Backbone of each chain as nested JSON, in Angstrom:
{
  "chains": [
    {"id": "A", "residues": [
      {"number": 1, "name": "UNK", "atoms": {"N": [162.209, 35.644, 111.593], "CA": [162.558, 37.029, 111.586], "C": [161.403, 37.708, 110.767]}},
      {"number": 2, "name": "UNK", "atoms": {"N": [160.909, 37.178, 109.573], "CA": [159.869, 37.846, 108.736], "C": [158.584, 37.666, 109.497]}},
      {"number": 3, "name": "UNK", "atoms": {"N": [158.492, 36.605, 110.309], "CA": [157.082, 36.602, 111.028], "C": [156.968, 37.633, 112.086]}},
      {"number": 4, "name": "UNK", "atoms": {"N": [158.049, 38.008, 112.711], "CA": [158.129, 39.19, 113.691], "C": [157.773, 40.401, 112.952]}},
      {"number": 5, "name": "UNK", "atoms": {"N": [158.388, 40.648, 111.687], "CA": [158.039, 41.8, 110.947], "C": [156.568, 41.755, 110.57]}},
      {"number": 6, "name": "UNK", "atoms": {"N": [156.088, 40.541, 110.046], "CA": [154.631, 40.543, 109.696], "C": [153.644, 40.883, 110.928]}},
      {"number": 7, "name": "UNK", "atoms": {"N": [154.019, 40.287, 112.117], "CA": [153.254, 40.637, 113.291], "C": [153.183, 42.05, 113.645]}},
      {"number": 8, "name": "UNK", "atoms": {"N": [154.396, 42.702, 113.556], "CA": [154.512, 44.091, 113.92], "C": [153.679, 44.936, 113.003]}},
      {"number": 9, "name": "UNK", "atoms": {"N": [153.8, 44.437, 111.634], "CA": [153.079, 45.278, 110.615], "C": [151.49, 45.271, 110.876]}},
      {"number": 10, "name": "UNK", "atoms": {"N": [151.165, 43.999, 111.033], "CA": [149.617, 43.601, 111.452], "C": [149.246, 44.509, 112.534]}},
      {"number": 11, "name": "UNK", "atoms": {"N": [149.986, 44.547, 113.638], "CA": [149.673, 45.369, 114.792], "C": [149.513, 46.827, 114.535]}},
      {"number": 12, "name": "UNK", "atoms": {"N": [150.521, 47.214, 113.703], "CA": [150.505, 48.712, 113.41], "C": [149.232, 49.0, 112.445]}},
      {"number": 13, "name": "UNK", "atoms": {"N": [148.963, 48.105, 111.454], "CA": [147.806, 48.338, 110.733], "C": [146.481, 48.538, 111.554]}},
      {"number": 14, "name": "UNK", "atoms": {"N": [146.318, 47.399, 112.473], "CA": [145.069, 47.461, 113.298], "C": [144.969, 48.785, 114.195]}},
      {"number": 15, "name": "UNK", "atoms": {"N": [146.318, 49.151, 114.733], "CA": [146.229, 50.354, 115.708], "C": [145.779, 51.519, 115.093]}},
      {"number": 16, "name": "UNK", "atoms": {"N": [146.556, 51.711, 113.662], "CA": [146.262, 52.941, 113.005], "C": [144.878, 53.02, 112.425]}},
      {"number": 17, "name": "UNK", "atoms": {"N": [144.374, 51.852, 111.983], "CA": [143.08, 51.917, 111.609], "C": [141.877, 52.058, 112.585]}},
      {"number": 18, "name": "UNK", "atoms": {"N": [142.297, 51.561, 113.867], "CA": [141.294, 51.835, 115.034], "C": [141.288, 53.267, 115.526]}},
      {"number": 19, "name": "UNK", "atoms": {"N": [142.581, 53.828, 115.511], "CA": [142.7, 55.113, 116.108], "C": [142.056, 56.121, 115.069]}},
      {"number": 20, "name": "UNK", "atoms": {"N": [142.325, 55.772, 113.615], "CA": [141.712, 56.678, 112.784], "C": [140.278, 56.805, 112.964]}},
      {"number": 21, "name": "UNK", "atoms": {"N": [139.536, 55.792, 113.383], "CA": [138.028, 55.98, 113.69], "C": [137.676, 56.458, 114.939]}},
      {"number": 22, "name": "UNK", "atoms": {"N": [138.635, 56.414, 116.111], "CA": [138.319, 56.701, 117.328], "C": [138.913, 58.066, 117.839]}},
      {"number": 23, "name": "UNK", "atoms": {"N": [139.883, 58.626, 117.03], "CA": [140.46, 59.864, 117.389], "C": [139.437, 60.961, 117.476]}},
      {"number": 24, "name": "UNK", "atoms": {"N": [139.535, 62.015, 118.439], "CA": [138.521, 62.941, 118.395], "C": [138.682, 64.064, 117.512]}},
      {"number": 25, "name": "UNK", "atoms": {"N": [139.82, 64.516, 117.1], "CA": [139.988, 65.485, 116.124], "C": [140.089, 64.932, 114.646]}},
      {"number": 26, "name": "UNK", "atoms": {"N": [139.322, 65.693, 113.78], "CA": [139.198, 65.128, 112.372], "C": [140.53, 65.354, 111.673]}},
      {"number": 27, "name": "UNK", "atoms": {"N": [141.415, 66.395, 111.819], "CA": [142.45, 66.446, 110.954], "C": [143.489, 65.251, 111.374]}},
      {"number": 28, "name": "UNK", "atoms": {"N": [143.575, 64.938, 112.775], "CA": [144.464, 63.742, 113.173], "C": [143.899, 62.627, 112.513]}},
      {"number": 29, "name": "UNK", "atoms": {"N": [142.602, 62.405, 112.431], "CA": [142.054, 61.059, 111.919], "C": [142.438, 60.993, 110.526]}},
      {"number": 30, "name": "UNK", "atoms": {"N": [142.436, 62.19, 109.608], "CA": [142.852, 62.002, 108.175], "C": [144.359, 61.674, 108.038]}},
      {"number": 31, "name": "UNK", "atoms": {"N": [145.17, 62.377, 108.97], "CA": [146.702, 62.052, 108.942], "C": [146.869, 60.501, 109.329]}},
      {"number": 32, "name": "UNK", "atoms": {"N": [146.065, 60.047, 110.277], "CA": [146.323, 58.748, 110.625], "C": [145.823, 57.689, 109.618]}},
      {"number": 33, "name": "UNK", "atoms": {"N": [144.901, 58.184, 108.744], "CA": [144.5, 57.388, 107.607], "C": [145.596, 57.395, 106.513]}},
      {"number": 34, "name": "UNK", "atoms": {"N": [146.221, 58.519, 106.386], "CA": [147.295, 58.509, 105.258], "C": [148.497, 57.526, 105.819]}},
      {"number": 35, "name": "UNK", "atoms": {"N": [148.78, 57.619, 107.082], "CA": [149.728, 56.687, 107.552], "C": [149.338, 55.215, 107.462]}},
      {"number": 36, "name": "UNK", "atoms": {"N": [148.01, 54.971, 107.699], "CA": [147.389, 53.615, 107.43], "C": [147.682, 53.074, 106.077]}},
      {"number": 37, "name": "UNK", "atoms": {"N": [147.463, 54.059, 105.118], "CA": [147.657, 53.871, 103.578], "C": [149.087, 53.338, 103.383]}},
      {"number": 38, "name": "UNK", "atoms": {"N": [150.059, 54.085, 103.997], "CA": [151.418, 53.814, 103.772], "C": [151.805, 52.399, 104.378]}},
      {"number": 39, "name": "UNK", "atoms": {"N": [151.231, 52.183, 105.596], "CA": [151.42, 50.655, 106.015], "C": [150.827, 49.782, 105.268]}},
      {"number": 40, "name": "UNK", "atoms": {"N": [149.676, 50.125, 104.571], "CA": [149.08, 48.984, 103.548], "C": [149.999, 48.916, 102.562]}},
      {"number": 41, "name": "UNK", "atoms": {"N": [150.677, 49.867, 102.028], "CA": [151.612, 49.626, 100.892], "C": [152.737, 48.535, 101.322]}},
      {"number": 42, "name": "UNK", "atoms": {"N": [153.181, 48.742, 102.464], "CA": [154.104, 47.748, 103.111], "C": [153.713, 46.371, 103.131]}},
      {"number": 43, "name": "UNK", "atoms": {"N": [152.325, 46.295, 103.417], "CA": [151.679, 44.999, 103.591], "C": [151.68, 44.338, 102.326]}},
      {"number": 44, "name": "UNK", "atoms": {"N": [151.294, 45.119, 101.273], "CA": [151.224, 44.569, 99.825], "C": [152.667, 44.107, 99.422]}},
      {"number": 45, "name": "UNK", "atoms": {"N": [153.723, 44.908, 99.772], "CA": [155.048, 44.434, 99.408], "C": [155.361, 43.094, 100.198]}},
      {"number": 46, "name": "UNK", "atoms": {"N": [154.816, 42.888, 101.377], "CA": [155.075, 41.538, 102.094], "C": [154.284, 40.527, 101.329]}},
      {"number": 47, "name": "UNK", "atoms": {"N": [153.108, 40.802, 100.667], "CA": [152.264, 39.756, 100.113], "C": [152.848, 39.415, 98.74]}},
      {"number": 48, "name": "UNK", "atoms": {"N": [153.97, 39.958, 98.333], "CA": [154.528, 39.711, 97.026], "C": [153.706, 40.273, 95.856]}},
      {"number": 49, "name": "UNK", "atoms": {"N": [153.202, 41.494, 96.121], "CA": [152.461, 42.297, 95.154], "C": [152.974, 43.717, 95.08]}},
      {"number": 50, "name": "UNK", "atoms": {"N": [154.145, 43.932, 94.746], "CA": [154.616, 45.397, 94.78], "C": [153.98, 46.333, 93.897]}},
      {"number": 51, "name": "UNK", "atoms": {"N": [153.229, 45.868, 92.935], "CA": [152.571, 46.794, 91.974], "C": [151.386, 47.334, 92.732]}},
      {"number": 52, "name": "UNK", "atoms": {"N": [150.649, 46.536, 93.436], "CA": [149.637, 46.985, 94.16], "C": [150.149, 48.038, 95.312]}},
      {"number": 53, "name": "UNK", "atoms": {"N": [151.18, 47.637, 95.887], "CA": [151.959, 48.514, 96.809], "C": [152.239, 49.971, 96.332]}},
      {"number": 54, "name": "UNK", "atoms": {"N": [152.701, 50.027, 95.061], "CA": [152.989, 51.26, 94.556], "C": [151.744, 51.99, 94.335]}},
      {"number": 55, "name": "UNK", "atoms": {"N": [150.594, 51.377, 93.713], "CA": [149.43, 52.026, 93.54], "C": [148.819, 52.481, 94.779]}},
      {"number": 56, "name": "UNK", "atoms": {"N": [148.813, 51.684, 95.873], "CA": [148.357, 52.019, 97.105], "C": [148.921, 53.297, 97.619]}},
      {"number": 57, "name": "UNK", "atoms": {"N": [150.304, 53.235, 97.511], "CA": [151.08, 54.58, 98.181], "C": [150.736, 55.757, 97.477]}},
      {"number": 58, "name": "UNK", "atoms": {"N": [150.595, 55.628, 96.001], "CA": [150.334, 56.802, 95.252], "C": [148.871, 57.237, 95.297]}},
      {"number": 59, "name": "UNK", "atoms": {"N": [148.002, 56.285, 94.998], "CA": [146.654, 56.593, 94.838], "C": [146.009, 56.51, 96.188]}},
      {"number": 60, "name": "UNK", "atoms": {"N": [146.118, 55.507, 97.049], "CA": [145.332, 55.192, 98.23], "C": [145.703, 56.187, 99.345]}},
      {"number": 61, "name": "UNK", "atoms": {"N": [146.947, 56.43, 99.504], "CA": [147.522, 57.218, 100.628], "C": [147.574, 58.749, 99.969]}},
      {"number": 62, "name": "UNK", "atoms": {"N": [148.22, 58.914, 98.882], "CA": [148.613, 60.179, 98.355], "C": [147.349, 60.958, 97.863]}},
      {"number": 63, "name": "UNK", "atoms": {"N": [146.596, 60.493, 96.979], "CA": [145.588, 61.092, 96.354], "C": [144.363, 61.16, 97.291]}},
      {"number": 64, "name": "UNK", "atoms": {"N": [144.065, 60.047, 97.962], "CA": [142.907, 60.025, 98.855], "C": [143.21, 61.047, 100.035]}},
      {"number": 65, "name": "UNK", "atoms": {"N": [144.439, 61.017, 100.513], "CA": [144.727, 61.988, 101.664], "C": [144.616, 63.319, 101.138]}},
      {"number": 66, "name": "UNK", "atoms": {"N": [144.993, 63.747, 100.082], "CA": [144.947, 65.158, 99.518], "C": [143.539, 65.548, 99.332]}},
      {"number": 67, "name": "UNK", "atoms": {"N": [142.642, 64.566, 98.888], "CA": [141.208, 64.856, 98.762], "C": [140.506, 65.105, 100.039]}},
      {"number": 68, "name": "UNK", "atoms": {"N": [140.968, 64.261, 100.983], "CA": [140.294, 64.499, 102.416], "C": [140.711, 65.664, 102.899]}},
      {"number": 69, "name": "UNK", "atoms": {"N": [142.044, 65.954, 102.904], "CA": [142.642, 67.269, 103.531], "C": [141.867, 68.446, 102.916]}},
      {"number": 70, "name": "UNK", "atoms": {"N": [141.735, 68.445, 101.527], "CA": [141.092, 69.498, 100.821], "C": [139.645, 69.835, 101.295]}},
      {"number": 71, "name": "UNK", "atoms": {"N": [138.917, 68.769, 101.405], "CA": [137.567, 68.748, 101.85], "C": [137.414, 69.265, 103.189]}},
      {"number": 72, "name": "UNK", "atoms": {"N": [138.47, 68.774, 104.013], "CA": [138.353, 69.178, 105.542], "C": [138.591, 70.885, 105.514]}},
      {"number": 73, "name": "UNK", "atoms": {"N": [139.672, 71.257, 104.733], "CA": [139.974, 72.526, 104.743], "C": [138.873, 73.533, 104.233]}},
      {"number": 74, "name": "UNK", "atoms": {"N": [138.239, 72.953, 103.094], "CA": [137.096, 73.721, 102.612], "C": [135.88, 73.859, 103.564]}},
      {"number": 75, "name": "UNK", "atoms": {"N": [135.682, 72.723, 104.281], "CA": [134.637, 72.829, 105.216], "C": [134.914, 73.748, 106.414]}},
      {"number": 76, "name": "UNK", "atoms": {"N": [136.08, 73.541, 106.867], "CA": [136.491, 74.474, 107.94], "C": [136.505, 75.932, 107.695]}},
      {"number": 77, "name": "UNK", "atoms": {"N": [136.903, 76.305, 106.343], "CA": [136.821, 77.671, 105.965], "C": [135.563, 78.326, 106.046]}},
      {"number": 78, "name": "UNK", "atoms": {"N": [134.56, 77.246, 105.506], "CA": [133.238, 77.838, 105.296], "C": [132.546, 78.1, 106.627]}},
      {"number": 79, "name": "UNK", "atoms": {"N": [133.117, 77.136, 107.53], "CA": [132.321, 77.234, 108.949], "C": [132.7, 78.593, 109.618]}},
      {"number": 80, "name": "UNK", "atoms": {"N": [133.985, 79.253, 109.364], "CA": [134.372, 80.234, 110.121], "C": [133.622, 81.445, 109.838]}}
    ]},
    {"id": "B", "residues": [
      {"number": 1, "name": "UNK", "atoms": {"N": [151.786, 29.677, 110.629], "CA": [150.762, 30.623, 109.917], "C": [151.532, 31.382, 108.894]}},
      {"number": 2, "name": "UNK", "atoms": {"N": [151.09, 31.205, 107.697], "CA": [151.706, 32.063, 106.555], "C": [151.348, 33.51, 106.67]}},
      {"number": 3, "name": "UNK", "atoms": {"N": [152.08, 34.343, 105.947], "CA": [151.96, 35.764, 105.968], "C": [150.606, 36.099, 105.249]}},
      {"number": 4, "name": "UNK", "atoms": {"N": [150.258, 35.292, 104.301], "CA": [148.953, 35.562, 103.679], "C": [147.814, 35.4, 104.531]}},
      {"number": 5, "name": "UNK", "atoms": {"N": [147.67, 34.279, 105.234], "CA": [146.744, 33.985, 106.108], "C": [146.739, 35.134, 107.307]}},
      {"number": 6, "name": "UNK", "atoms": {"N": [147.845, 35.582, 107.759], "CA": [147.795, 36.396, 108.757], "C": [147.205, 37.887, 108.271]}},
      {"number": 7, "name": "UNK", "atoms": {"N": [147.63, 38.219, 107.035], "CA": [147.074, 39.423, 106.561], "C": [145.626, 39.433, 106.172]}},
      {"number": 8, "name": "UNK", "atoms": {"N": [145.097, 38.108, 105.941], "CA": [143.753, 37.996, 105.617], "C": [142.888, 38.116, 106.91]}},
      {"number": 9, "name": "UNK", "atoms": {"N": [143.554, 37.618, 108.079], "CA": [142.745, 37.825, 109.305], "C": [142.722, 39.233, 109.731]}},
      {"number": 10, "name": "UNK", "atoms": {"N": [143.816, 40.091, 109.456], "CA": [143.912, 41.44, 109.697], "C": [142.681, 42.138, 108.844]}},
      {"number": 11, "name": "UNK", "atoms": {"N": [142.623, 41.703, 107.591], "CA": [141.723, 42.367, 106.635], "C": [140.359, 42.019, 107.246]}},
      {"number": 12, "name": "UNK", "atoms": {"N": [140.05, 40.97, 107.767], "CA": [138.749, 40.732, 108.308], "C": [138.36, 41.635, 109.538]}},
      {"number": 13, "name": "UNK", "atoms": {"N": [139.44, 41.774, 110.367], "CA": [139.147, 42.645, 111.539], "C": [138.983, 44.175, 111.055]}},
      {"number": 14, "name": "UNK", "atoms": {"N": [139.726, 44.443, 110.001], "CA": [139.682, 45.886, 109.5], "C": [138.367, 46.004, 108.866]}},
      {"number": 15, "name": "UNK", "atoms": {"N": [137.724, 45.074, 108.191], "CA": [136.517, 45.254, 107.537], "C": [135.393, 45.339, 108.408]}},
      {"number": 16, "name": "UNK", "atoms": {"N": [135.539, 44.564, 109.575], "CA": [134.434, 44.612, 110.66], "C": [134.491, 46.159, 111.341]}},
      {"number": 17, "name": "UNK", "atoms": {"N": [135.825, 46.489, 111.429], "CA": [135.864, 47.873, 112.19], "C": [135.156, 48.913, 111.219]}},
      {"number": 18, "name": "UNK", "atoms": {"N": [135.519, 48.777, 109.913], "CA": [134.915, 49.73, 109.015], "C": [133.417, 49.643, 109.037]}},
      {"number": 19, "name": "UNK", "atoms": {"N": [132.855, 48.419, 109.08], "CA": [131.34, 48.282, 108.91], "C": [130.79, 49.102, 110.251]}},
      {"number": 20, "name": "UNK", "atoms": {"N": [131.472, 48.782, 111.335], "CA": [130.917, 49.333, 112.566], "C": [131.04, 50.847, 112.45]}},
      {"number": 21, "name": "UNK", "atoms": {"N": [132.102, 51.488, 111.939], "CA": [132.167, 52.928, 111.736], "C": [131.123, 53.353, 110.916]}},
      {"number": 22, "name": "UNK", "atoms": {"N": [130.839, 52.81, 109.728], "CA": [129.951, 53.239, 108.833], "C": [128.519, 53.336, 109.405]}},
      {"number": 23, "name": "UNK", "atoms": {"N": [128.218, 52.351, 110.396], "CA": [126.835, 52.282, 110.845], "C": [126.923, 53.217, 111.963]}},
      {"number": 24, "name": "UNK", "atoms": {"N": [127.987, 53.27, 112.741], "CA": [127.7, 54.019, 114.161], "C": [128.077, 55.399, 114.121]}},
      {"number": 25, "name": "UNK", "atoms": {"N": [129.061, 55.895, 113.262], "CA": [129.444, 57.364, 113.267], "C": [128.541, 58.103, 112.4]}},
      {"number": 26, "name": "UNK", "atoms": {"N": [128.11, 59.358, 112.921], "CA": [127.176, 60.341, 112.134], "C": [127.887, 61.126, 111.301]}},
      {"number": 27, "name": "UNK", "atoms": {"N": [129.17, 61.492, 111.699], "CA": [129.835, 62.676, 110.898], "C": [130.336, 61.895, 109.492]}},
      {"number": 28, "name": "UNK", "atoms": {"N": [129.999, 62.859, 108.551], "CA": [130.129, 62.352, 107.127], "C": [131.491, 61.952, 106.617]}},
      {"number": 29, "name": "UNK", "atoms": {"N": [132.454, 62.836, 106.985], "CA": [133.859, 62.696, 106.575], "C": [134.443, 61.547, 107.303]}},
      {"number": 30, "name": "UNK", "atoms": {"N": [134.091, 61.181, 108.687], "CA": [134.454, 60.061, 109.364], "C": [133.938, 58.657, 108.743]}},
      {"number": 31, "name": "UNK", "atoms": {"N": [132.638, 58.901, 108.084], "CA": [132.169, 57.837, 107.595], "C": [132.863, 57.464, 106.254]}},
      {"number": 32, "name": "UNK", "atoms": {"N": [133.22, 58.415, 105.622], "CA": [134.146, 58.139, 104.366], "C": [135.382, 57.475, 104.781]}},
      {"number": 33, "name": "UNK", "atoms": {"N": [136.078, 57.788, 105.883], "CA": [137.207, 57.239, 106.273], "C": [136.996, 55.746, 106.658]}},
      {"number": 34, "name": "UNK", "atoms": {"N": [135.904, 55.447, 107.33], "CA": [135.475, 54.158, 107.723], "C": [135.151, 53.314, 106.481]}},
      {"number": 35, "name": "UNK", "atoms": {"N": [134.561, 53.815, 105.558], "CA": [134.297, 53.223, 104.242], "C": [135.505, 52.748, 103.555]}},
      {"number": 36, "name": "UNK", "atoms": {"N": [136.591, 53.599, 103.576], "CA": [137.828, 53.236, 102.893], "C": [138.71, 52.162, 103.67]}},
      {"number": 37, "name": "UNK", "atoms": {"N": [138.468, 52.231, 105.069], "CA": [138.996, 51.138, 105.938], "C": [138.328, 49.845, 105.423]}},
      {"number": 38, "name": "UNK", "atoms": {"N": [137.024, 49.871, 105.328], "CA": [136.333, 48.601, 104.891], "C": [136.968, 48.109, 103.75]}},
      {"number": 39, "name": "UNK", "atoms": {"N": [137.085, 48.897, 102.66], "CA": [137.599, 48.528, 101.368], "C": [138.933, 47.929, 101.483]}},
      {"number": 40, "name": "UNK", "atoms": {"N": [139.914, 48.605, 102.316], "CA": [141.199, 48.046, 102.554], "C": [141.232, 46.659, 103.038]}},
      {"number": 41, "name": "UNK", "atoms": {"N": [140.3, 46.417, 103.995], "CA": [140.068, 45.195, 104.55], "C": [139.673, 43.982, 103.581]}},
      {"number": 42, "name": "UNK", "atoms": {"N": [138.706, 44.335, 102.768], "CA": [138.311, 43.598, 101.586], "C": [139.395, 43.082, 100.773]}},
      {"number": 43, "name": "UNK", "atoms": {"N": [140.261, 44.189, 100.331], "CA": [141.367, 43.883, 99.419], "C": [142.459, 42.916, 100.166]}},
      {"number": 44, "name": "UNK", "atoms": {"N": [142.64, 43.024, 101.446], "CA": [143.696, 42.279, 102.072], "C": [143.176, 40.871, 102.205]}},
      {"number": 45, "name": "UNK", "atoms": {"N": [141.856, 40.671, 102.381], "CA": [141.346, 39.356, 102.384], "C": [141.52, 38.711, 100.935]}},
      {"number": 46, "name": "UNK", "atoms": {"N": [141.179, 39.433, 99.933], "CA": [141.173, 38.914, 98.554], "C": [142.574, 38.491, 98.269]}},
      {"number": 47, "name": "UNK", "atoms": {"N": [143.584, 39.362, 98.532], "CA": [145.006, 38.98, 98.115], "C": [145.549, 38.055, 99.128]}},
      {"number": 48, "name": "UNK", "atoms": {"N": [145.225, 38.071, 100.367], "CA": [145.829, 37.146, 101.27], "C": [145.407, 35.847, 101.27]}},
      {"number": 49, "name": "UNK", "atoms": {"N": [144.136, 35.571, 101.038], "CA": [143.519, 34.154, 100.906], "C": [143.936, 33.58, 99.586]}},
      {"number": 50, "name": "UNK", "atoms": {"N": [144.184, 34.401, 98.599], "CA": [144.69, 33.847, 97.2], "C": [145.99, 33.226, 97.161]}},
      {"number": 51, "name": "UNK", "atoms": {"N": [146.792, 33.263, 98.327], "CA": [148.145, 32.906, 98.15], "C": [148.17, 31.365, 98.696]}},
      {"number": 52, "name": "UNK", "atoms": {"N": [148.59, 30.545, 97.936], "CA": [148.693, 29.109, 98.508], "C": [150.175, 28.754, 98.355]}},
      {"number": 53, "name": "UNK", "atoms": {"N": [150.753, 28.352, 99.453], "CA": [152.164, 27.966, 99.545], "C": [152.998, 29.1, 99.232]}},
      {"number": 54, "name": "UNK", "atoms": {"N": [152.61, 30.373, 99.537], "CA": [153.445, 31.601, 99.212], "C": [153.61, 31.806, 97.711]}},
      {"number": 55, "name": "UNK", "atoms": {"N": [152.664, 31.178, 96.974], "CA": [152.735, 31.542, 95.407], "C": [151.572, 32.5, 95.289]}},
      {"number": 56, "name": "UNK", "atoms": {"N": [151.901, 33.661, 94.718], "CA": [150.698, 34.586, 94.567], "C": [149.949, 34.294, 93.356]}},
      {"number": 57, "name": "UNK", "atoms": {"N": [148.659, 34.614, 93.424], "CA": [147.788, 34.434, 92.26], "C": [147.681, 35.799, 91.628]}},
      {"number": 58, "name": "UNK", "atoms": {"N": [147.756, 35.893, 90.242], "CA": [147.703, 37.255, 89.722], "C": [146.327, 37.821, 89.543]}},
      {"number": 59, "name": "UNK", "atoms": {"N": [145.356, 36.991, 89.468], "CA": [143.959, 37.484, 89.027], "C": [143.372, 38.268, 90.253]}},
      {"number": 60, "name": "UNK", "atoms": {"N": [143.339, 37.827, 91.389], "CA": [142.923, 38.822, 92.507], "C": [143.812, 40.113, 92.646]}},
      {"number": 61, "name": "UNK", "atoms": {"N": [145.033, 39.967, 92.303], "CA": [145.843, 41.205, 92.487], "C": [145.304, 42.129, 91.461]}},
      {"number": 62, "name": "UNK", "atoms": {"N": [145.038, 41.712, 90.19], "CA": [144.567, 42.665, 89.231], "C": [143.202, 43.35, 89.613]}},
      {"number": 63, "name": "UNK", "atoms": {"N": [142.46, 42.39, 90.203], "CA": [141.19, 42.959, 90.761], "C": [141.371, 43.995, 91.772]}},
      {"number": 64, "name": "UNK", "atoms": {"N": [142.343, 43.688, 92.826], "CA": [142.475, 44.8, 93.757], "C": [142.957, 45.999, 93.316]}},
      {"number": 65, "name": "UNK", "atoms": {"N": [143.909, 45.898, 92.274], "CA": [144.423, 47.114, 91.493], "C": [143.221, 48.072, 91.025]}},
      {"number": 66, "name": "UNK", "atoms": {"N": [142.378, 47.283, 90.425], "CA": [141.218, 48.023, 89.779], "C": [140.436, 48.58, 91.018]}},
      {"number": 67, "name": "UNK", "atoms": {"N": [140.178, 47.803, 92.108], "CA": [139.431, 48.229, 93.15], "C": [140.026, 49.438, 93.856]}},
      {"number": 68, "name": "UNK", "atoms": {"N": [141.31, 49.386, 93.893], "CA": [141.946, 50.713, 94.559], "C": [141.507, 51.945, 93.801]}},
      {"number": 69, "name": "UNK", "atoms": {"N": [141.581, 52.024, 92.423], "CA": [141.223, 53.021, 91.656], "C": [139.799, 53.411, 91.781]}},
      {"number": 70, "name": "UNK", "atoms": {"N": [139.05, 52.407, 91.823], "CA": [137.567, 52.608, 92.032], "C": [137.173, 53.224, 93.259]}},
      {"number": 71, "name": "UNK", "atoms": {"N": [137.985, 52.783, 94.403], "CA": [137.652, 53.383, 95.681], "C": [138.039, 54.779, 95.791]}},
      {"number": 72, "name": "UNK", "atoms": {"N": [139.074, 55.117, 94.87], "CA": [139.424, 56.49, 95.081], "C": [138.406, 57.44, 94.428]}},
      {"number": 73, "name": "UNK", "atoms": {"N": [137.801, 56.931, 93.24], "CA": [136.661, 57.526, 92.505], "C": [135.498, 57.704, 93.426]}},
      {"number": 74, "name": "UNK", "atoms": {"N": [135.165, 56.678, 94.171], "CA": [134.096, 56.648, 94.958], "C": [134.207, 57.677, 96.088]}},
      {"number": 75, "name": "UNK", "atoms": {"N": [135.442, 57.726, 96.705], "CA": [135.69, 58.704, 97.765], "C": [135.62, 60.163, 97.288]}},
      {"number": 76, "name": "UNK", "atoms": {"N": [136.172, 60.412, 96.015], "CA": [136.032, 61.871, 95.573], "C": [134.553, 62.116, 95.225]}},
      {"number": 77, "name": "UNK", "atoms": {"N": [133.756, 61.266, 94.88], "CA": [132.279, 61.528, 94.782], "C": [131.692, 61.79, 96.147]}},
      {"number": 78, "name": "UNK", "atoms": {"N": [131.87, 60.974, 97.15], "CA": [131.233, 61.047, 98.37], "C": [131.869, 62.413, 99.021]}},
      {"number": 79, "name": "UNK", "atoms": {"N": [133.038, 62.822, 98.803], "CA": [133.418, 64.136, 99.304], "C": [132.862, 65.222, 98.711]}},
      {"number": 80, "name": "UNK", "atoms": {"N": [132.519, 65.155, 97.343], "CA": [131.895, 66.236, 96.605], "C": [130.388, 66.313, 97.159]}},
      {"number": 81, "name": "UNK", "atoms": {"N": [129.748, 65.17, 97.231], "CA": [128.322, 65.208, 97.896], "C": [128.401, 65.797, 99.217]}},
      {"number": 82, "name": "UNK", "atoms": {"N": [129.248, 65.41, 100.091], "CA": [129.367, 65.915, 101.426], "C": [129.446, 67.327, 101.441]}},
      {"number": 83, "name": "UNK", "atoms": {"N": [130.29, 68.015, 100.469], "CA": [130.568, 69.46, 100.464], "C": [129.231, 70.151, 100.007]}},
      {"number": 84, "name": "UNK", "atoms": {"N": [128.645, 69.475, 98.955], "CA": [127.373, 70.109, 98.649], "C": [126.362, 70.08, 99.667]}},
      {"number": 85, "name": "UNK", "atoms": {"N": [126.271, 68.965, 100.474], "CA": [125.299, 68.905, 101.414], "C": [125.509, 69.866, 102.582]}},
      {"number": 86, "name": "UNK", "atoms": {"N": [126.774, 70.199, 102.69], "CA": [127.268, 71.201, 103.837], "C": [126.788, 72.627, 103.252]}},
      {"number": 87, "name": "UNK", "atoms": {"N": [127.172, 72.741, 101.91], "CA": [126.762, 74.131, 101.271], "C": [125.221, 74.399, 101.267]}},
      {"number": 88, "name": "UNK", "atoms": {"N": [124.421, 73.317, 101.127], "CA": [122.914, 73.576, 101.251], "C": [122.327, 73.614, 102.446]}},
      {"number": 89, "name": "UNK", "atoms": {"N": [122.834, 72.82, 103.395], "CA": [122.079, 72.651, 104.724], "C": [122.856, 73.219, 105.903]}},
      {"number": 90, "name": "UNK", "atoms": {"N": [124.252, 73.324, 105.723], "CA": [125.153, 73.855, 106.897], "C": [125.519, 72.807, 107.759]}},
      {"number": 91, "name": "UNK", "atoms": {"N": [124.964, 71.518, 107.466], "CA": [125.349, 70.417, 108.41], "C": [126.237, 69.349, 107.753]}},
      {"number": 92, "name": "UNK", "atoms": {"N": [126.901, 68.567, 108.415], "CA": [127.562, 67.4, 107.775], "C": [127.1, 66.13, 108.339]}},
      {"number": 93, "name": "UNK", "atoms": {"N": [125.901, 66.156, 108.627], "CA": [125.4, 64.821, 108.915], "C": [123.995, 64.505, 108.154]}},
      {"number": 94, "name": "UNK", "atoms": {"N": [123.68, 63.35, 107.774], "CA": [122.677, 62.909, 107.159], "C": [121.297, 63.324, 107.996]}},
      {"number": 95, "name": "UNK", "atoms": {"N": [120.205, 63.841, 107.424], "CA": [119.005, 64.083, 108.225], "C": [118.368, 62.791, 108.564]}},
      {"number": 96, "name": "UNK", "atoms": {"N": [117.848, 62.866, 109.815], "CA": [117.104, 61.486, 110.262], "C": [115.909, 61.399, 109.631]}},
      {"number": 97, "name": "UNK", "atoms": {"N": [115.543, 60.297, 108.955], "CA": [114.337, 60.093, 108.105], "C": [113.267, 59.911, 109.107]}},
      {"number": 98, "name": "UNK", "atoms": {"N": [112.1, 60.654, 108.879], "CA": [110.862, 60.461, 109.621], "C": [110.041, 59.255, 109.201]}},
      {"number": 99, "name": "UNK", "atoms": {"N": [109.883, 58.387, 110.164], "CA": [109.025, 57.216, 109.793], "C": [107.562, 57.524, 109.756]}}
    ]}
  ]
}
């Protein structure tokens, strides 16, 4: 049962990572990257490292996502 | 196959995808995304391979915890540099170097 969950999680990680690099719109790529960070937090929990999972969810997904969205918004505003 | 080895393999694939993105993609924000993907792959390899018989090793975990924070700082620096480049040149790609 846990092997099935691990395989699903690995497939979701690879899919979201690959789509994050290959999707054509930049805002969708950033949102996919945030989803990838949250999936990484799940993977850390599966690897018996819940402290890294918490740090990844708060810093890796939350803070990095906010930074990327802020930069995207600023660049788009300047372009208009 | 233990879950540590499985996630280490996933980390290796993620790392190679990130390397390909950093080399092949010209847009700077996408390059930052690929760089972060590369870092996540390296962290997965570190923690995944350090597990023997499902007993976690705390030393690589502490290294990865530090690495996540450093990666966020590097991302913030890269984004600030990209915004400055866009303000100066109006482009979001690095200039091609004349040989």
